[in-house]
PDB file of the backbone (N, CA, C, O) and the ligand in Angstrom, with CONECT records:
HET     ZN  A 101       1
ATOM      1  N   MET A   1       0.865  -1.216  -0.010  1.00  0.00           N
ATOM      2  CA  MET A   1       0.001  -0.011  -0.007  1.00  0.00           C
ATOM      3  C   MET A   1       0.842   1.252  -0.006  1.00  0.00           C
ATOM      4  O   MET A   1       1.819   1.352   0.736  1.00  0.00           O
ATOM      5  N   LYS A   2       0.478   2.180  -0.805  1.00  0.00           N
ATOM      6  CA  LYS A   2       1.247   3.411  -1.010  1.00  0.00           C
ATOM      7  C   LYS A   2       0.927   4.363   0.145  1.00  0.00           C
ATOM      8  O   LYS A   2      -0.213   4.409   0.608  1.00  0.00           O
ATOM      9  N   CYS A   3       1.922   5.122   0.615  1.00  0.00           N
ATOM     10  CA  CYS A   3       1.709   6.115   1.636  1.00  0.00           C
ATOM     11  C   CYS A   3       0.816   7.189   1.079  1.00  0.00           C
ATOM     12  O   CYS A   3       1.085   7.698  -0.009  1.00  0.00           O
ATOM     13  N   PRO A   4      -0.272   7.566   1.801  1.00  0.00           N
ATOM     14  CA  PRO A   4      -1.232   8.527   1.298  1.00  0.00           C
ATOM     15  C   PRO A   4      -0.671   9.973   1.307  1.00  0.00           C
ATOM     16  O   PRO A   4      -1.251  10.875   0.703  1.00  0.00           O
ATOM     17  N   SER A   5       0.465  10.168   2.003  1.00  0.00           N
ATOM     18  CA  SER A   5       1.037  11.589   2.054  1.00  0.00           C
ATOM     19  C   SER A   5       1.578  11.940   0.617  1.00  0.00           C
ATOM     20  O   SER A   5       2.351  11.190   0.022  1.00  0.00           O
ATOM     21  N   PRO A   6       1.135  13.089   0.118  1.00  0.00           N
ATOM     22  CA  PRO A   6       1.555  13.511  -1.184  1.00  0.00           C
ATOM     23  C   PRO A   6       3.040  13.860  -1.293  1.00  0.00           C
ATOM     24  O   PRO A   6       3.599  13.916  -2.389  1.00  0.00           O
ATOM     25  N   ASN A   7       3.682  14.098  -0.110  1.00  0.00           N
ATOM     26  CA  ASN A   7       5.132  14.409  -0.137  1.00  0.00           C
ATOM     27  C   ASN A   7       5.972  13.121   0.029  1.00  0.00           C
ATOM     28  O   ASN A   7       7.201  13.175  -0.010  1.00  0.00           O
ATOM     29  N   CYS A   8       5.313  11.987   0.209  1.00  0.00           N
ATOM     30  CA  CYS A   8       6.013  10.752   0.523  1.00  0.00           C
ATOM     31  C   CYS A   8       5.864   9.721  -0.557  1.00  0.00           C
ATOM     32  O   CYS A   8       6.794   9.434  -1.309  1.00  0.00           O
ATOM     33  N   THR A   9       4.638   9.154  -0.621  1.00  0.00           N
ATOM     34  CA  THR A   9       4.217   8.112  -1.605  1.00  0.00           C
ATOM     35  C   THR A   9       5.093   6.893  -1.528  1.00  0.00           C
ATOM     36  O   THR A   9       5.218   6.176  -2.521  1.00  0.00           O
ATOM     37  N   GLN A  10       5.710   6.622  -0.387  1.00  0.00           N
ATOM     38  CA  GLN A  10       6.531   5.443  -0.150  1.00  0.00           C
ATOM     39  C   GLN A  10       5.648   4.199  -0.220  1.00  0.00           C
ATOM     40  O   GLN A  10       4.536   4.180   0.307  1.00  0.00           O
ATOM     41  N   ASP A  11       6.166   3.159  -0.883  1.00  0.00           N
ATOM     42  CA  ASP A  11       5.448   1.897  -0.935  1.00  0.00           C
ATOM     43  C   ASP A  11       5.708   1.080   0.286  1.00  0.00           C
ATOM     44  O   ASP A  11       6.857   0.755   0.583  1.00  0.00           O
ATOM     45  N   ASN A  12       4.657   0.733   1.011  1.00  0.00           N
ATOM     46  CA  ASN A  12       4.811  -0.023   2.329  1.00  0.00           C
ATOM     47  C   ASN A  12       4.167  -1.346   2.168  1.00  0.00           C
ATOM     48  O   ASN A  12       3.412  -1.574   1.222  1.00  0.00           O
ATOM     49  N   LYS A  13       4.464  -2.259   3.116  1.00  0.00           N
ATOM     50  CA  LYS A  13       3.811  -3.529   3.223  1.00  0.00           C
ATOM     51  C   LYS A  13       2.302  -3.336   3.526  1.00  0.00           C
ATOM     52  O   LYS A  13       1.928  -2.365   4.183  1.00  0.00           O
ATOM     53  N   GLU A  14       1.439  -4.259   3.049  1.00  0.00           N
ATOM     54  CA  GLU A  14      -0.017  -4.126   3.293  1.00  0.00           C
ATOM     55  C   GLU A  14      -0.285  -4.147   4.798  1.00  0.00           C
ATOM     56  O   GLU A  14      -1.229  -3.510   5.266  1.00  0.00           O
ATOM     57  N   THR A  15       0.528  -4.864   5.547  1.00  0.00           N
ATOM     58  CA  THR A  15       0.275  -5.012   7.015  1.00  0.00           C
ATOM     59  C   THR A  15       0.892  -3.876   7.820  1.00  0.00           C
ATOM     60  O   THR A  15       0.689  -3.805   9.032  1.00  0.00           O
ATOM     61  N   ALA A  16       1.640  -2.987   7.175  1.00  0.00           N
ATOM     62  CA  ALA A  16       2.343  -1.913   7.869  1.00  0.00           C
ATOM     63  C   ALA A  16       1.384  -1.021   8.594  1.00  0.00           C
ATOM     64  O   ALA A  16       0.354  -0.646   8.035  1.00  0.00           O
ATOM     65  N   LYS A  17       1.691  -0.658   9.852  1.00  0.00           N
ATOM     66  CA  LYS A  17       0.758   0.226  10.639  1.00  0.00           C
ATOM     67  C   LYS A  17       1.206   1.689  10.430  1.00  0.00           C
ATOM     68  O   LYS A  17       0.374   2.595  10.456  1.00  0.00           O
ATOM     69  N   VAL A  18       2.512   1.919  10.225  1.00  0.00           N
ATOM     70  CA  VAL A  18       2.976   3.257   9.956  1.00  0.00           C
ATOM     71  C   VAL A  18       3.904   3.232   8.684  1.00  0.00           C
ATOM     72  O   VAL A  18       4.499   2.203   8.366  1.00  0.00           O
ATOM     73  N   CYS A  19       3.998   4.330   8.015  1.00  0.00           N
ATOM     74  CA  CYS A  19       4.826   4.480   6.829  1.00  0.00           C
ATOM     75  C   CYS A  19       6.295   4.337   7.299  1.00  0.00           C
ATOM     76  O   CYS A  19       6.683   4.967   8.283  1.00  0.00           O
ATOM     77  N   LYS A  20       7.112   3.519   6.607  1.00  0.00           N
ATOM     78  CA  LYS A  20       8.500   3.323   6.992  1.00  0.00           C
ATOM     79  C   LYS A  20       9.363   4.548   6.643  1.00  0.00           C
ATOM     80  O   LYS A  20      10.467   4.692   7.167  1.00  0.00           O
ATOM     81  N   LYS A  21       8.879   5.405   5.784  1.00  0.00           N
ATOM     82  CA  LYS A  21       9.685   6.555   5.356  1.00  0.00           C
ATOM     83  C   LYS A  21       9.326   7.788   6.224  1.00  0.00           C
ATOM     84  O   LYS A  21      10.213   8.394   6.826  1.00  0.00           O
ATOM     85  N   CYS A  22       8.057   8.148   6.288  1.00  0.00           N
ATOM     86  CA  CYS A  22       7.633   9.384   6.992  1.00  0.00           C
ATOM     87  C   CYS A  22       6.943   9.131   8.338  1.00  0.00           C
ATOM     88  O   CYS A  22       6.719  10.065   9.108  1.00  0.00           O
ATOM     89  N   GLY A  23       6.606   7.863   8.620  1.00  0.00           N
ATOM     90  CA  GLY A  23       6.024   7.511   9.924  1.00  0.00           C
ATOM     91  C   GLY A  23       4.524   7.866  10.046  1.00  0.00           C
ATOM     92  O   GLY A  23       3.952   7.885  11.136  1.00  0.00           O
ATOM     93  N   LEU A  24       3.901   8.155   8.839  1.00  0.00           N
ATOM     94  CA  LEU A  24       2.450   8.425   8.909  1.00  0.00           C
ATOM     95  C   LEU A  24       1.614   7.229   9.302  1.00  0.00           C
ATOM     96  O   LEU A  24       1.873   6.109   8.861  1.00  0.00           O
ATOM     97  N   ASP A  25       0.608   7.464  10.135  1.00  0.00           N
ATOM     98  CA  ASP A  25      -0.254   6.340  10.603  1.00  0.00           C
ATOM     99  C   ASP A  25      -1.098   5.818   9.419  1.00  0.00           C
ATOM    100  O   ASP A  25      -1.918   6.558   8.876  1.00  0.00           O
ATOM    101  N   LEU A  26      -0.906   4.584   9.033  1.00  0.00           N
ATOM    102  CA  LEU A  26      -1.565   4.010   7.875  1.00  0.00           C
ATOM    103  C   LEU A  26      -2.894   3.336   8.247  1.00  0.00           C
ATOM    104  O   LEU A  26      -3.644   2.903   7.373  1.00  0.00           O
ATOM    105  N   SER A  27      -3.178   3.252   9.570  1.00  0.00           N
ATOM    106  CA  SER A  27      -4.387   2.516   9.992  1.00  0.00           C
ATOM    107  C   SER A  27      -5.635   3.451   9.798  1.00  0.00           C
ATOM    108  O   SER A  27      -6.776   2.993   9.851  1.00  0.00           O
ATOM    109  N   VAL A  28      -5.385   4.718   9.581  1.00  0.00           N
ATOM    110  CA  VAL A  28      -6.480   5.701   9.324  1.00  0.00           C
ATOM    111  C   VAL A  28      -6.904   5.511   7.808  1.00  0.00           C
ATOM    112  O   VAL A  28      -6.076   5.544   6.897  1.00  0.00           O
ATOM    113  N   PRO A  29      -8.188   5.321   7.621  1.00  0.00           N
ATOM    114  CA  PRO A  29      -8.606   5.160   6.199  1.00  0.00           C
ATOM    115  C   PRO A  29      -8.452   6.516   5.423  1.00  0.00           C
ATOM    116  O   PRO A  29      -8.550   7.593   6.011  1.00  0.00           O
ATOM    117  N   PRO A  30      -8.220   6.421   4.152  1.00  0.00           N
ATOM    118  CA  PRO A  30      -7.977   7.673   3.383  1.00  0.00           C
ATOM    119  C   PRO A  30      -9.151   8.600   3.434  1.00  0.00           C
ATOM    120  O   PRO A  30     -10.301   8.161   3.435  1.00  0.00           O
ATOM    121  N   ALA A  31      -8.866   9.916   3.476  1.00  0.00           N
ATOM    122  CA  ALA A  31      -9.927  10.855   3.563  1.00  0.00           C
ATOM    123  C   ALA A  31     -10.858  10.804   2.351  1.00  0.00           C
ATOM    124  O   ALA A  31     -10.420  10.479   1.248  1.00  0.00           O
ATOM    125  N   TRP A  32     -12.154  11.125   2.552  1.00  0.00           N
ATOM    126  CA  TRP A  32     -13.130  11.010   1.466  1.00  0.00           C
ATOM    127  C   TRP A  32     -13.063  12.395   0.705  1.00  0.00           C
ATOM    128  O   TRP A  32     -13.047  13.461   1.320  1.00  0.00           O
ATOM    129  N   PHE A  33     -13.027  12.312  -0.621  1.00  0.00           N
ATOM    130  CA  PHE A  33     -13.053  13.529  -1.418  1.00  0.00           C
ATOM    131  C   PHE A  33     -14.296  13.513  -2.273  1.00  0.00           C
ATOM    132  O   PHE A  33     -14.576  12.518  -2.942  1.00  0.00           O
ATOM    133  N   PRO A  34     -15.059  14.615  -2.264  1.00  0.00           N
ATOM    134  CA  PRO A  34     -16.239  14.688  -3.048  1.00  0.00           C
ATOM    135  C   PRO A  34     -15.917  14.662  -4.551  1.00  0.00           C
ATOM    136  O   PRO A  34     -14.987  15.337  -4.992  1.00  0.00           O
ATOM    137  N   ASP A  35     -16.659  13.908  -5.319  1.00  0.00           N
ATOM    138  CA  ASP A  35     -16.450  13.875  -6.746  1.00  0.00           C
ATOM    139  C   ASP A  35     -17.425  14.829  -7.468  1.00  0.00           C
ATOM    140  O   ASP A  35     -18.211  15.520  -6.820  1.00  0.00           O
ATOM    141  N   PHE A  36     -17.369  14.860  -8.781  1.00  0.00           N
ATOM    142  CA  PHE A  36     -18.212  15.785  -9.552  1.00  0.00           C
ATOM    143  C   PHE A  36     -19.680  15.527  -9.236  1.00  0.00           C
ATOM    144  O   PHE A  36     -20.441  16.465  -8.997  1.00  0.00           O
ATOM    145  N   LYS A  37     -20.071  14.278  -9.234  1.00  0.00           N
ATOM    146  CA  LYS A  37     -21.475  13.931  -8.989  1.00  0.00           C
ATOM    147  C   LYS A  37     -21.968  14.471  -7.649  1.00  0.00           C
ATOM    148  O   LYS A  37     -23.062  15.025  -7.542  1.00  0.00           O
ATOM    149  N   TRP A  38     -21.132  14.294  -6.642  1.00  0.00           N
ATOM    150  CA  TRP A  38     -21.485  14.838  -5.286  1.00  0.00           C
ATOM    151  C   TRP A  38     -21.691  16.351  -5.374  1.00  0.00           C
ATOM    152  O   TRP A  38     -22.687  16.861  -4.859  1.00  0.00           O
ATOM    153  N   HIS A  39     -20.735  17.108  -6.041  1.00  0.00           N
ATOM    154  CA  HIS A  39     -20.873  18.511  -6.166  1.00  0.00           C
ATOM    155  C   HIS A  39     -22.141  18.880  -6.911  1.00  0.00           C
ATOM    156  O   HIS A  39     -22.868  19.773  -6.477  1.00  0.00           O
ATOM    157  N   ALA A  40     -22.416  18.233  -7.991  1.00  0.00           N
ATOM    158  CA  ALA A  40     -23.594  18.554  -8.835  1.00  0.00           C
ATOM    159  C   ALA A  40     -24.878  18.356  -7.950  1.00  0.00           C
ATOM    160  O   ALA A  40     -25.747  19.227  -7.908  1.00  0.00           O
ATOM    161  N   ARG A  41     -24.964  17.224  -7.270  1.00  0.00           N
ATOM    162  CA  ARG A  41     -26.122  16.919  -6.513  1.00  0.00           C
ATOM    163  C   ARG A  41     -26.309  17.931  -5.336  1.00  0.00           C
ATOM    164  O   ARG A  41     -27.389  18.485  -5.131  1.00  0.00           O
ATOM    165  N   THR A  42     -25.197  18.137  -4.576  1.00  0.00           N
ATOM    166  CA  THR A  42     -25.260  19.114  -3.440  1.00  0.00           C
ATOM    167  C   THR A  42     -25.645  20.485  -3.871  1.00  0.00           C
ATOM    168  O   THR A  42     -26.514  21.119  -3.272  1.00  0.00           O
ATOM    169  N   LEU A  43     -24.978  20.968  -4.948  1.00  0.00           N
ATOM    170  CA  LEU A  43     -25.265  22.341  -5.429  1.00  0.00           C
ATOM    171  C   LEU A  43     -26.684  22.393  -5.950  1.00  0.00           C
ATOM    172  O   LEU A  43     -27.344  23.413  -5.753  1.00  0.00           O
ATOM    173  N   GLY A  44     -27.199  21.364  -6.602  1.00  0.00           N
ATOM    174  CA  GLY A  44     -28.539  21.339  -7.090  1.00  0.00           C
ATOM    175  C   GLY A  44     -29.514  21.412  -5.951  1.00  0.00           C
ATOM    176  O   GLY A  44     -30.492  22.154  -6.039  1.00  0.00           O
ATOM    177  N   ILE A  45     -29.287  20.651  -4.843  1.00  0.00           N
ATOM    178  CA  ILE A  45     -30.143  20.708  -3.676  1.00  0.00           C
ATOM    179  C   ILE A  45     -30.110  22.135  -3.081  1.00  0.00           C
ATOM    180  O   ILE A  45     -31.148  22.684  -2.713  1.00  0.00           O
ATOM    181  N   LEU A  46     -28.900  22.722  -2.996  1.00  0.00           N
ATOM    182  CA  LEU A  46     -28.749  24.040  -2.413  1.00  0.00           C
ATOM    183  C   LEU A  46     -29.522  25.076  -3.224  1.00  0.00           C
ATOM    184  O   LEU A  46     -30.261  25.883  -2.659  1.00  0.00           O
ATOM    185  N   TYR A  47     -29.357  25.058  -4.531  1.00  0.00           N
ATOM    186  CA  TYR A  47     -30.019  26.040  -5.436  1.00  0.00           C
ATOM    187  C   TYR A  47     -31.588  25.827  -5.293  1.00  0.00           C
ATOM    188  O   TYR A  47     -32.354  26.785  -5.201  1.00  0.00           O
ATOM    189  N   ALA A  48     -31.991  24.570  -5.280  1.00  0.00           N
ATOM    190  CA  ALA A  48     -33.440  24.320  -5.132  1.00  0.00           C
ATOM    191  C   ALA A  48     -33.988  24.870  -3.821  1.00  0.00           C
ATOM    192  O   ALA A  48     -35.056  25.482  -3.793  1.00  0.00           O
ATOM    193  N   LEU A  49     -33.249  24.651  -2.735  1.00  0.00           N
ATOM    194  CA  LEU A  49     -33.666  25.141  -1.398  1.00  0.00           C
ATOM    195  C   LEU A  49     -33.724  26.666  -1.392  1.00  0.00           C
ATOM    196  O   LEU A  49     -34.670  27.242  -0.855  1.00  0.00           O
ATOM    197  N   ILE A  50     -32.715  27.338  -1.988  1.00  0.00           N
ATOM    198  CA  ILE A  50     -32.640  28.775  -2.051  1.00  0.00           C
ATOM    199  C   ILE A  50     -33.784  29.327  -2.839  1.00  0.00           C
ATOM    200  O   ILE A  50     -34.394  30.318  -2.438  1.00  0.00           O
ATOM    201  N   THR A  51     -34.098  28.695  -3.977  1.00  0.00           N
ATOM    202  CA  THR A  51     -35.191  29.141  -4.791  1.00  0.00           C
ATOM    203  C   THR A  51     -36.536  29.005  -4.075  1.00  0.00           C
ATOM    204  O   THR A  51     -37.356  29.922  -4.108  1.00  0.00           O
ATOM    205  N   VAL A  52     -36.764  27.830  -3.412  1.00  0.00           N
ATOM    206  CA  VAL A  52     -37.990  27.596  -2.624  1.00  0.00           C
ATOM    207  C   VAL A  52     -38.082  28.652  -1.502  1.00  0.00           C
ATOM    208  O   VAL A  52     -39.139  29.236  -1.265  1.00  0.00           O
ATOM    209  N   PHE A  53     -36.924  28.883  -0.810  1.00  0.00           N
ATOM    210  CA  PHE A  53     -36.894  29.838   0.312  1.00  0.00           C
ATOM    211  C   PHE A  53     -37.260  31.204  -0.208  1.00  0.00           C
ATOM    212  O   PHE A  53     -38.020  31.907   0.458  1.00  0.00           O
ATOM    213  N   TYR A  54     -36.766  31.628  -1.360  1.00  0.00           N
ATOM    214  CA  TYR A  54     -37.011  32.990  -1.857  1.00  0.00           C
ATOM    215  C   TYR A  54     -38.488  33.141  -2.129  1.00  0.00           C
ATOM    216  O   TYR A  54     -39.082  34.142  -1.728  1.00  0.00           O
ATOM    217  N   PHE A  55     -39.134  32.134  -2.830  1.00  0.00           N
ATOM    218  CA  PHE A  55     -40.545  32.268  -3.149  1.00  0.00           C
ATOM    219  C   PHE A  55     -41.435  32.178  -1.881  1.00  0.00           C
ATOM    220  O   PHE A  55     -42.469  32.840  -1.786  1.00  0.00           O
ATOM    221  N   THR A  56     -41.005  31.344  -0.920  1.00  0.00           N
ATOM    222  CA  THR A  56     -41.751  31.250   0.335  1.00  0.00           C
ATOM    223  C   THR A  56     -41.710  32.594   1.068  1.00  0.00           C
ATOM    224  O   THR A  56     -42.752  33.049   1.540  1.00  0.00           O
ATOM    225  N   VAL A  57     -40.545  33.246   1.182  1.00  0.00           N
ATOM    226  CA  VAL A  57     -40.417  34.480   1.854  1.00  0.00           C
ATOM    227  C   VAL A  57     -41.188  35.554   1.101  1.00  0.00           C
ATOM    228  O   VAL A  57     -41.889  36.345   1.733  1.00  0.00           O
ATOM    229  N   THR A  58     -41.089  35.615  -0.205  1.00  0.00           N
ATOM    230  CA  THR A  58     -41.883  36.583  -0.984  1.00  0.00           C
ATOM    231  C   THR A  58     -43.367  36.420  -0.751  1.00  0.00           C
ATOM    232  O   THR A  58     -44.075  37.414  -0.587  1.00  0.00           O
ATOM    233  N   PHE A  59     -43.875  35.146  -0.731  1.00  0.00           N
ATOM    234  CA  PHE A  59     -45.293  34.880  -0.534  1.00  0.00           C
ATOM    235  C   PHE A  59     -45.635  35.312   0.879  1.00  0.00           C
ATOM    236  O   PHE A  59     -46.655  35.976   1.063  1.00  0.00           O
ATOM    237  N   ALA A  60     -44.842  34.976   1.889  1.00  0.00           N
ATOM    238  CA  ALA A  60     -45.119  35.294   3.337  1.00  0.00           C
ATOM    239  C   ALA A  60     -45.155  36.799   3.522  1.00  0.00           C
ATOM    240  O   ALA A  60     -46.013  37.288   4.257  1.00  0.00           O
ATOM    241  N   LEU A  61     -44.283  37.545   2.904  1.00  0.00           N
ATOM    242  CA  LEU A  61     -44.258  39.000   3.017  1.00  0.00           C
ATOM    243  C   LEU A  61     -45.494  39.656   2.418  1.00  0.00           C
ATOM    244  O   LEU A  61     -45.957  40.690   2.898  1.00  0.00           O
ATOM    245  N   ARG A  62     -46.038  39.026   1.333  1.00  0.00           N
ATOM    246  CA  ARG A  62     -47.244  39.565   0.696  1.00  0.00           C
ATOM    247  C   ARG A  62     -48.475  39.365   1.560  1.00  0.00           C
ATOM    248  O   ARG A  62     -49.488  40.039   1.373  1.00  0.00           O
ATOM    249  N   GLN A  63     -48.390  38.450   2.493  1.00  0.00           N
ATOM    250  CA  GLN A  63     -49.552  38.199   3.406  1.00  0.00           C
ATOM    251  C   GLN A  63     -49.677  39.206   4.523  1.00  0.00           C
ATOM    252  O   GLN A  63     -50.703  39.259   5.201  1.00  0.00           O
ATOM    253  N   LEU A  64     -48.618  40.029   4.729  1.00  0.00           N
ATOM    254  CA  LEU A  64     -48.661  41.061   5.772  1.00  0.00           C
ATOM    255  C   LEU A  64     -49.713  42.100   5.482  1.00  0.00           C
ATOM    256  O   LEU A  64     -49.986  42.389   4.316  1.00  0.00           O
ATOM    257  N   PRO A  65     -50.337  42.694   6.548  1.00  0.00           N
ATOM    258  CA  PRO A  65     -51.334  43.728   6.346  1.00  0.00           C
ATOM    259  C   PRO A  65     -50.688  44.995   5.741  1.00  0.00           C
ATOM    260  O   PRO A  65     -49.484  45.231   5.829  1.00  0.00           O
ATOM    261  N   LYS A  66     -51.583  45.788   5.120  1.00  0.00           N
ATOM    262  CA  LYS A  66     -51.067  47.087   4.580  1.00  0.00           C
ATOM    263  C   LYS A  66     -50.581  47.942   5.716  1.00  0.00           C
ATOM    264  O   LYS A  66     -51.155  47.844   6.800  1.00  0.00           O
ATOM    265  N   PRO A  67     -49.545  48.796   5.559  1.00  0.00           N
ATOM    266  CA  PRO A  67     -48.750  48.932   4.326  1.00  0.00           C
ATOM    267  C   PRO A  67     -47.498  48.046   4.353  1.00  0.00           C
ATOM    268  O   PRO A  67     -46.600  48.223   3.530  1.00  0.00           O
ATOM    269  N   TYR A  68     -47.434  47.079   5.310  1.00  0.00           N
ATOM    270  CA  TYR A  68     -46.204  46.299   5.464  1.00  0.00           C
ATOM    271  C   TYR A  68     -46.024  45.301   4.336  1.00  0.00           C
ATOM    272  O   TYR A  68     -44.942  44.726   4.217  1.00  0.00           O
ATOM    273  N   ASN A  69     -47.013  45.068   3.514  1.00  0.00           N
ATOM    274  CA  ASN A  69     -46.878  44.176   2.393  1.00  0.00           C
ATOM    275  C   ASN A  69     -46.200  44.859   1.182  1.00  0.00           C
ATOM    276  O   ASN A  69     -45.884  44.203   0.189  1.00  0.00           O
ATOM    277  N   ILE A  70     -45.982  46.190   1.283  1.00  0.00           N
ATOM    278  CA  ILE A  70     -45.417  46.895   0.157  1.00  0.00           C
ATOM    279  C   ILE A  70     -43.911  46.719   0.177  1.00  0.00           C
ATOM    280  O   ILE A  70     -43.264  46.979   1.191  1.00  0.00           O
ATOM    281  N   ARG A  71     -43.349  46.277  -0.944  1.00  0.00           N
ATOM    282  CA  ARG A  71     -41.888  46.034  -0.979  1.00  0.00           C
ATOM    283  C   ARG A  71     -41.173  47.345  -1.379  1.00  0.00           C
ATOM    284  O   ARG A  71     -40.079  47.604  -0.878  1.00  0.00           O
ATOM    285  N   HIS A  72     -41.740  48.157  -2.240  1.00  0.00           N
ATOM    286  CA  HIS A  72     -41.144  49.450  -2.623  1.00  0.00           C
ATOM    287  C   HIS A  72     -41.941  50.525  -1.942  1.00  0.00           C
ATOM    288  O   HIS A  72     -43.042  50.878  -2.365  1.00  0.00           O
ATOM    289  N   ILE A  73     -41.372  51.034  -0.895  1.00  0.00           N
ATOM    290  CA  ILE A  73     -42.102  52.019  -0.049  1.00  0.00           C
ATOM    291  C   ILE A  73     -42.198  53.364  -0.754  1.00  0.00           C
ATOM    292  O   ILE A  73     -41.179  53.942  -1.133  1.00  0.00           O
ATOM    293  N   PRO A  74     -43.453  53.880  -0.937  1.00  0.00           N
ATOM    294  CA  PRO A  74     -43.596  55.247  -1.585  1.00  0.00           C
ATOM    295  C   PRO A  74     -43.084  56.337  -0.682  1.00  0.00           C
ATOM    296  O   PRO A  74     -43.080  56.188   0.540  1.00  0.00           O
ATOM    297  N   ALA A  75     -42.650  57.438  -1.275  1.00  0.00           N
ATOM    298  CA  ALA A  75     -41.989  58.511  -0.584  1.00  0.00           C
ATOM    299  C   ALA A  75     -42.911  59.156   0.460  1.00  0.00           C
ATOM    300  O   ALA A  75     -42.430  59.623   1.493  1.00  0.00           O
ATOM    301  N   GLU A  76     -44.267  59.191   0.200  1.00  0.00           N
ATOM    302  CA  GLU A  76     -45.185  59.800   1.050  1.00  0.00           C
ATOM    303  C   GLU A  76     -45.366  59.069   2.386  1.00  0.00           C
ATOM    304  O   GLU A  76     -45.888  59.633   3.348  1.00  0.00           O
ATOM    305  N   LEU A  77     -44.931  57.817   2.428  1.00  0.00           N
ATOM    306  CA  LEU A  77     -44.964  57.039   3.681  1.00  0.00           C
ATOM    307  C   LEU A  77     -43.795  57.352   4.577  1.00  0.00           C
ATOM    308  O   LEU A  77     -43.811  57.039   5.767  1.00  0.00           O
ATOM    309  N   THR A  78     -42.774  57.974   4.007  1.00  0.00           N
ATOM    310  CA  THR A  78     -41.566  58.312   4.796  1.00  0.00           C
ATOM    311  C   THR A  78     -41.240  59.801   4.610  1.00  0.00           C
ATOM    312  O   THR A  78     -40.257  60.173   3.969  1.00  0.00           O
ATOM    313  N   PRO A  79     -42.077  60.603   5.179  1.00  0.00           N
ATOM    314  CA  PRO A  79     -41.869  62.092   4.975  1.00  0.00           C
ATOM    315  C   PRO A  79     -40.572  62.569   5.701  1.00  0.00           C
ATOM    316  O   PRO A  79     -40.004  63.599   5.336  1.00  0.00           O
ATOM    317  N   TRP A  80     -40.135  61.843   6.683  1.00  0.00           N
ATOM    318  CA  TRP A  80     -38.929  62.268   7.448  1.00  0.00           C
ATOM    319  C   TRP A  80     -37.697  62.022   6.640  1.00  0.00           C
ATOM    320  O   TRP A  80     -36.615  62.475   7.016  1.00  0.00           O
ATOM    321  N   LEU A  81     -37.826  61.285   5.488  1.00  0.00           N
ATOM    322  CA  LEU A  81     -36.677  61.079   4.608  1.00  0.00           C
ATOM    323  C   LEU A  81     -36.613  62.044   3.491  1.00  0.00           C
ATOM    324  O   LEU A  81     -35.717  61.938   2.654  1.00  0.00           O
ATOM    325  N   LYS A  82     -37.523  63.002   3.420  1.00  0.00           N
ATOM    326  CA  LYS A  82     -37.556  64.007   2.397  1.00  0.00           C
ATOM    327  C   LYS A  82     -36.310  64.834   2.365  1.00  0.00           C
ATOM    328  O   LYS A  82     -35.781  65.253   3.395  1.00  0.00           O
ATOM    329  N   LYS A  83     -35.836  65.068   1.117  1.00  0.00           N
ATOM    330  CA  LYS A  83     -34.646  65.869   0.949  1.00  0.00           C
ATOM    331  C   LYS A  83     -34.994  67.354   1.025  1.00  0.00           C
ATOM    332  O   LYS A  83     -36.079  67.779   0.629  1.00  0.00           O
ATOM    333  N   GLY A  84     -34.058  68.117   1.536  1.00  0.00           N
ATOM    334  CA  GLY A  84     -34.143  69.592   1.594  1.00  0.00           C
ATOM    335  C   GLY A  84     -34.973  69.993   2.691  1.00  0.00           C
ATOM    336  O   GLY A  84     -35.170  71.188   2.911  1.00  0.00           O
TER     337      GLY A  84
HETATM  338 ZN    ZN A 101       5.065   8.087   4.003  1.00  0.00          ZN2+
END
């Protein structure tokens, strides 16, 4: 079995517990790396959740009583923000 360290890659016996060159513990299983399929699926789920969340929040905000349901607040509702 090859040493998993990228700086070492020493070939060790299958039964070896530690790398004979760098001393790395070989009993630890190699780290899992996400492949393209995992990225595609995870990003797809995230985008779907964000899209659903956006429409849910938009719908929920429209259910608020007037004038809190207005997304673009008219200037006459905020006279204290008037310029000059
Ligand atoms: Zn090694």
